[in-house]
N, C-alpha and C positions, 0 to 999 in steps of 0.2 A: 650487805648491796644496795645500792643507792635506788630510791623511786624512780620510774620510769616515768617521764614525763612527755607525752603526746602534746606537740603544737597543733594550734587549731590553725584555720586557714588565715583569721586575722592576724595572727601572732607570726605566720609565715610570709603575709603580705608585707608586715612591719620589717623583718630581716631582709625582705626583697627592697624597700626603698632605702634600707640603710646600706645595704651592701653597693647598690647601684651608683652612690654616689661617688664621684670622682674615679669611676671605672671605664665610663665612655662605652665604647661598643667593643672592648677588648674581652672577648669569652674567657680568656685565662684568667685574667685579674677579676673579671667580675664573678666566676666561680670560686676562686680564692676567697676573695671578700665574703662571699656569701656562707661559704662553708666555717669560715673563721666566727661570722656573727652568729651563724647558728648552732655552733658548738657551746655557745654561752648559755642557751637554752637546752640543746637537745646533744649530747655529747657522744650518744650511741651513733647517730647517723653518720652515714659514710656515703651515702649514694646509693642506686640499685646494687641489688646483692646477685652476683651471678648464679647460676645454676648449672651453665654451661657457656664458655666462651673459647671459640676456635676461630678459625677463618672461614669455615662454611657454615657455623649455627651458632647463635647466640641465644640465651633463653636467660633472662632476668626476672627477679623477682623485686616489684617497685611498689611502695606503700603512697600514701596520698601525699606525703612531703616529697618524697621522691619524683611524682610525676610533675608536681608543682616545681620542682628544681629543674627538672628536664625542660620543661616548658620556659620557664625563666632564660634559659642558656639559649635556647632557640629564638627566643625574641632578640637577644642581644645579639647573636650571630647575625641574625637577618635586620639589624637596624630598626626594629620595630618598637614602638613605645610600651614601657612596662609600668605605664599608669592604668590601663585597663586591667581589670581583675583576672586572674588567671583561673582555669578552671580547677576545682578541690574534688577529688574522690574519695569515697568513704570506706572503698574495700582496697584491698591487695591484688595487684595485677601480675598474674604470670605472663610475661610477654616472649612470644616465640619469634624470631627473625631468623629465616635461613638467608644466607647471604650468598652461598653458591648453588648451583643446580646439583651437585652431589651431596648436598647436607642431608642429613638423616630426616625422613618425613616424619615430624612428632604430630602423630594423628590423636594424642589425649594426654592431659595433663591430670594427674592425680593427686590430692593432698590428702596427707592422714594426719591427725591429731591424736596421739597416742594411741595408735593404730586403727584409730575408727575413720572411715572416711567422710571426708567432709564434701558435703555439694557446694558445687560453685553458684554464684548469683548470676553470672552471666557468661556465656561462652561464645566467643567469636573466633575461634579457631578455624579457619576454612582452608580448603585447596585453592591455591592460586599458581598461575602460569608463571614459569621463570623461562628465561629465554637467555642463551649463551650468546655472545659477541657471533659465533659462528651459525647462530638459529635453530641450535638444538633446544627442543622444547621439554619441560617436564613441571607435572603437577606437583607442587608441595606444600603443605600446610603451614600457614604462618598466622599471625594474630596473637589475641591474648584470652584468659581466662580469668575471669574476676572472682575473689574470694571475699567473704565478709571479713573484716579485720579481726574480730573474734577469733579465726581459726589461728591466727599468726600470734594472739598474745602470749606473752611469756609469763610463766608461773612455775612455781616449785615442782620439780619433776618432768615439765612438759617437753615433750619431743614431737616437731612437725617433721613429717618426711613429705618431701616435693618429688615427686616422679614424673619424667616426661617419657611418654610411651611412643617409640617409632613403629614405623608399619613392619619394619624388619631389624633384626639387630637386638642389642640388648638396650635394656631401660637405663636412662639416666636418673639417678637417685642420689637427692642431698637429703641430711638429716641435720635439724637444728636444734640446738639446746636454748634453755631460755635466755642464755647470755647472748648467743648469736641473733635470736629473735629480736632484742632490743635494737637493733641496728635496722630492720624493716619498719620503716615508718613513712 
């Protein structure tokens, strides 16, 4: 297995500047150029890793590079300059985004590394009011829980389990082996 290379903010900024040449404000062209340029240095990166993706609920696991890429895409989409530095996070974010009022209410995110629970660095998973077009209201948790990058580092025999715990119903569980962990950057 080849050595895992983690890009720094400076390296990501260089990829951004290279990819933004000749793409204008075409988000799709920019995304393709960014990922093509990025894969020269970080071939395992494919963007946010989905824990759950449905019409009602999206839960994504995003590392510093994924957040950087998402912010860059938003700037291109909004016709904003890419010259100002983008934010860089040293953690891995588990982002909970309910899309519909009937989404499972994810009250808690649990990360286990080889069966041992990892404590989050920061929790910003809070109940927020969702309102339908008909005026129905429901409080549903959304936000993010941030973990130290070390919790998601690949290694021989490492298994990382991410569990989304809803108020009712079954937990949403996904296990990542070392190869899959390489994509969380």
